N, C-alpha and C positions, 0 to 999 in steps of 0.2 A: 861773589854771587850769592842772592838771598836763598835761604832754605825753605822747604816747603812748607814749613812751619810759618814762617815770616809772611809768605805769600798767603797762606792761609788767613793770618790775621789780618793782613790788609783787606781779603775779601770780606771777611766778617766786618770791619770797620765802615765797607762802603754798603753792603747788603742791610745790615740794621737799620741805619737811618733811612735808606731808601724804603725798606719795608715798613716803617712807622710813619713815613709821608704818604706813601699809598694807603695805609689804614686811616690815617688824619684825614686824607681827602675823600674818602670814602664817608666817612661821619659828616664831613662838611657838605658833602652833595646830598645827603639826605636831610641834613639842617636846613640847606639851601632850599630843597624842594619844600620842605614843610613850610618855609617862610613864604616862598612864592606862591604856594597855593593857597596859603592864610590871604595874604594880599590879593589875590585874586578873588577870592569868595567875599572878602571884606568890600573890594571895590564892587563887586555885583549887586552885593546887599545895599550899599550905598546910593549905588545909582539907580537901584529899583530896575534892573536890564531884564532880560528874558531869561528865565530859570530853566529852560528846558533843556538847553546845551551845555549848563554851567557845570553837571557832572562829568559828561565827556571831556570837556575842557581840562577840569581837574584832575582826572585820570591820565590824559596826554600829557600834562605838566610834570606830575608827580612821577608817573612811569619813566619819563625820560632820565629824570634826576636819579631814580631807582637805578635804571639800566647802567648809567655812568658809575655810579655806587658798587655795583657788581664786578664791573670791569675792575676798579682800584682793587676790590677785595682779592680778585683773582690774581692779579699783579704781585699782591703782598704775599700771597700763598706759594706762588713760583719763587719769588725772591727767598722765601724761607727754606723752601726745597733746597736751593743752592747751596746751603750752609749745612744741611742734614744730610747726610749721604745714607742713610740707612733705609732698609725696606719699607718699614712702617710709614717714615715721612712720604717717600713716594707714592704709596698706597692712599695716605692721605690727601697727597695732591691730587691723584689722581680721581678720587673720590669728590673732593671738593671741586674739582674743576668740572665734573660731570653735572653735579648738583647746580653750579651756578651758571654753567653754559647751558643747561636744559631751562632754569628759570628766566634767564634773560631771553634765549629763545623765543618761550611762549609770552614772556612780556612784550617783547617787539612784535609778534604776532596780534596780541591782543591790542597794541597801541595802532598797528596798521588796520586794523578794523574798526576801531574808533575814529579814525581819520577819516576812513572811508564814509562812515555814518555822519559825521560832522559835515564833510563835504556835499552827501547827499540831502541832508536837512538844511544847508544853505542854498543848495540848488533850488531846492523846493521852495525856499522862502522868497528867493530872487525871481523867481519865475512866477511866483503868486502875485508879485507887485506888479508885473506889467500888464 
């Protein structure tokens, strides 16, 4: 039967790569968000479309990527805490979880407000055409 030390070694061998993967995915989400928004802005500039809703569209698109990145960061923090069993690590996780959840909550609220504003603007544009 495997000793506790061996099982903990197996857990570490699983957790560290998963933590690294979550952190990597978080960075990739931010990078993909930047590239996506840049492509959107260049497309608008190139095709001389309406500029009034571009800011809302950019914020919505980038906000979605940031929200996903925050989720991956929180997952990485949770994984790190499974390896460290001290009270300080647990306190750090609690603080980071509160901060990241707080950021994500208000980011989602702001994105919902932006979506509502875009829908209202589109409704005004289509009703003005008829």
